[in-house]
C-alpha positions as CSV (number, residue, x, y, z in Angstrom):
1,M,8.1,31.8,-17.7
2,S,8.1,27.2,-17.3
3,A,6.7,25.6,-14.5
4,L,10.6,24.5,-14.2
5,H,11.6,26.9,-12.4
6,N,9.4,25.4,-9.3
7,L,11.6,21.9,-9.5
8,T,14.0,23.1,-6.7
9,L,15.6,20.5,-4.2
10,L,13.3,21.5,-1.8
11,N,10.1,21.3,-3.8
12,F,11.1,18.0,-4.5
13,L,11.8,16.7,-1.6
14,A,8.3,18.1,-0.3
15,V,6.6,16.1,-3.0
16,G,8.6,12.7,-1.7
17,I,8.8,13.3,1.9
18,G,4.5,14.2,2.2
19,A,4.2,10.8,-0.3
20,A,5.8,9.1,1.6
21,F,3.8,10.1,5.1
22,G,0.9,10.0,3.0
23,A,1.4,6.4,1.4
24,W,2.5,5.1,5.0
25,T,-1.1,6.7,6.9
26,R,-3.1,4.6,3.7
27,W,-0.8,1.4,4.9
28,L,-1.7,1.5,8.1
29,L,-5.7,2.6,7.8
30,G,-5.4,-0.8,5.4
31,L,-3.7,-3.0,8.2
32,A,-6.0,-1.6,10.7
33,L,-9.5,-1.6,8.9
34,N,-9.5,-3.8,5.7
35,P,-9.7,-7.0,8.4
36,L,-12.9,-5.8,10.0
37,F,-15.3,-6.3,7.0
38,I,-13.5,-8.3,4.7
39,A,-16.1,-7.7,1.6
40,L,-15.4,-3.8,1.9
41,P,-11.4,-2.4,2.2
42,L,-12.9,-0.4,4.7
43,G,-8.8,1.0,4.9
44,T,-8.8,2.3,1.2
45,L,-12.4,3.8,2.0
46,A,-11.7,5.5,4.5
47,A,-8.0,6.9,2.8
48,N,-10.1,8.8,0.2
49,V,-12.9,10.0,2.2
50,I,-10.5,11.3,4.7
51,G,-8.4,12.3,2.1
52,G,-11.3,14.2,0.3
53,Y,-12.3,16.1,3.3
54,L,-8.3,16.9,3.8
55,I,-8.1,18.1,0.3
56,G,-11.1,20.6,1.0
57,I,-9.2,21.8,3.8
58,A,-5.8,22.4,2.3
59,V,-7.1,24.1,-0.8
60,G,-9.3,26.2,0.8
61,I,-6.6,27.4,3.4
62,F,-4.4,27.6,0.5
63,H,-6.5,29.7,-1.6
64,I,-7.1,32.0,1.4
65,N,-3.8,32.5,2.5
66,T,-1.5,32.9,0.0
67,H,1.7,33.6,1.8
68,F,2.0,30.1,2.5
69,P,5.6,28.9,0.3
70,L,4.8,26.3,-2.1
71,A,6.6,24.1,-0.6
72,W,3.9,23.5,1.9
73,K,1.7,23.2,-0.8
74,L,3.0,20.8,-2.9
75,F,3.8,18.7,0.5
76,A,0.7,18.7,1.5
77,I,-1.6,18.1,-1.2
78,T,0.5,16.5,-4.0
79,G,2.4,14.5,-1.3
80,F,0.9,13.9,1.6
81,L,-2.6,13.6,0.2
82,G,-1.4,12.0,-3.0
83,G,-0.1,9.0,-1.7
84,L,-2.8,8.7,0.9
85,T,-5.8,8.9,-1.6
86,T,-5.6,6.2,-3.8
87,F,-7.5,5.7,-7.1
88,S,-5.6,2.6,-8.4
89,T,-6.2,0.6,-5.3
90,F,-9.8,1.5,-5.4
91,S,-10.0,0.5,-9.1
92,A,-8.3,-2.4,-8.1
93,E,-11.0,-4.0,-5.3
94,V,-14.0,-2.5,-7.9
95,V,-12.1,-4.7,-10.6
96,E,-12.0,-7.5,-8.1
97,R,-15.7,-7.6,-7.2
98,L,-17.1,-7.8,-10.7
99,L,-14.5,-10.4,-11.3
100,A,-15.7,-12.2,-8.5
101,G,-19.0,-11.8,-9.9
102,Q,-20.2,-9.2,-7.3
103,P,-21.5,-6.6,-9.6
104,A,-24.1,-4.9,-6.8
105,W,-20.8,-4.6,-4.6
106,A,-18.8,-3.0,-7.2
107,I,-21.4,-0.6,-7.7
108,G,-21.7,0.3,-4.3
109,L,-18.1,0.3,-3.4
110,A,-17.8,2.8,-6.8
111,S,-20.8,4.7,-5.3
112,M,-19.2,5.0,-1.8
113,H,-15.8,6.2,-2.4
114,L,-17.3,8.4,-4.9
115,A,-19.8,10.0,-3.0
116,G,-17.8,9.4,-0.2
117,S,-14.6,11.6,-1.2
118,L,-17.0,14.6,-3.3
119,T,-18.9,15.1,0.1
120,A,-16.1,15.4,2.4
121,T,-14.0,17.7,0.1
122,Y,-17.1,19.8,0.0
123,L,-17.3,19.6,3.7
124,G,-13.6,20.4,4.1
125,L,-14.2,23.6,1.9
126,L,-17.0,24.5,3.8
127,T,-14.7,23.8,7.9
128,V,-12.6,26.5,6.5
129,G,-15.2,28.8,4.9
130,A,-14.0,28.6,1.1
131,T,-16.8,27.3,-0.6
132,K,-17.1,30.6,-2.9
133,I,-13.2,30.4,-3.8
134,W,-14.0,29.6,-7.7
135,A,-17.1,32.1,-7.6
């Protein structure tokens, strides 16, 4: 059976509504945090690290509790967390640093996003006791 059987109005709306809330949250984080330290866009970093933590929790919960409807998974992971986290903005901010002749800032920013997000995802899995889900 094709994956298209999951293309229902409910699932479509779950992804779209979740994505809107995630993007709005990311936007608000940027408005609140980016002015604090102009050289380092803290809003984008916060969105990616918080999103990493929350996706660890979500993946763990949905793996442990298989009774959740698909629409909830799509709302939380594909929608909200997909809208909250941003690889494109992070990439643009790193390249902006490179173009401004700030390679150390670019490397530091990229390292913070990668290490922060991966660590946060693992901590999210630890939070729900789901670190052995792929073992």
